[in-house]
N, C-alpha and C positions, 0 to 999 in steps of 0.2 A: 504494500500500500504506500509506503514512504517513497519507494522508487517511482511509482506512478505520479505522485504529487510533484516530485522533483522534475520529472520529465515534462509534466504539464506546465510547470513554470517556464521551462525553456521554450516550449511550444508557444506559449503566450508572448514571451519576450521577443522571439524571432518573428512571430506573426505581427506583433505591433511594429517592429522595425520595418517589416515588409510593407505594411499599410502606410506608414509615414513616408517611406521612400517612394512608393508608387504615387502618393499624393503630391509629393514635391516634384517628381519628374513630370507628372501630367500637368501640374501648374505651370511649369516652365514651357512645356510643349504647347500649351494653349496660348501663351504669350507670343509665340512665333519668334523667339529670340534666335538670331542667326548663329548657327553652330552649337546650339544647346537644345535639348540634351543630346550629348554624343553617346556613342556606343559604350564607352568606358563608364559613364555615369549610370547607364541602364544596368550594366553588369554589377556595379558596386552597390547601388541603392536599391535595386529590385531583385536581380537574379540571385546574388549571393545570399541575401536573407531568405529568399524562397527555398533555396537548396538547404540551408541550415534548418528552416522550419520543417521541411520534409524529413530531414535526418532526425529531428527531434520527435516527429510523429512516429517514425519507425522505432526510435528508442522507447517511446511510450508504449507502442504495441508489443514490443518484445521485452518489456521490463521484467516480466515473470520468468521468461525463458533464458535470459542471460544470467551469467554468474554475477555475483555482487561486484567482484573486482572489475570485470569487463564493463559493467554498467557504470560504475563510478568513474572509471577511466574515460569513457566516452563522454559522460556528462560533464566532467571537469574540463575536458578539452573544449566542449561547446561553451562553457562559461568563460574559459580563458580567451576564446576567440571574440567574445563580446567586447572586451576592453580595447584591443587595438582597433576593432571595427568602429566603435563609438568615437575613438580618438580621431580617426580620419573622417568619420561621418560628420563630425562637428567642424571640420575645417583644419584640423591639426592643432598646432600650438595655439 
């Protein structure tokens, strides 16, 4: 049960980041700013969080079948990826 709660929190966090990224990118696209959004921005703000959200959903679905060590390792890696992602998401320094 605790593993499912932990995996649910990562699903929610990556899902929220996906929603925010898609909203930001679509807002820029609607303004018709030349050169924006470019492919790199799509990859970073939308595709990467979607992939991480899908990985979190898989972790949630497989929570009972995975060993505790494997689950915790994957879950911690997902949490560690949030920090550098948010650092660059907000514009860096």
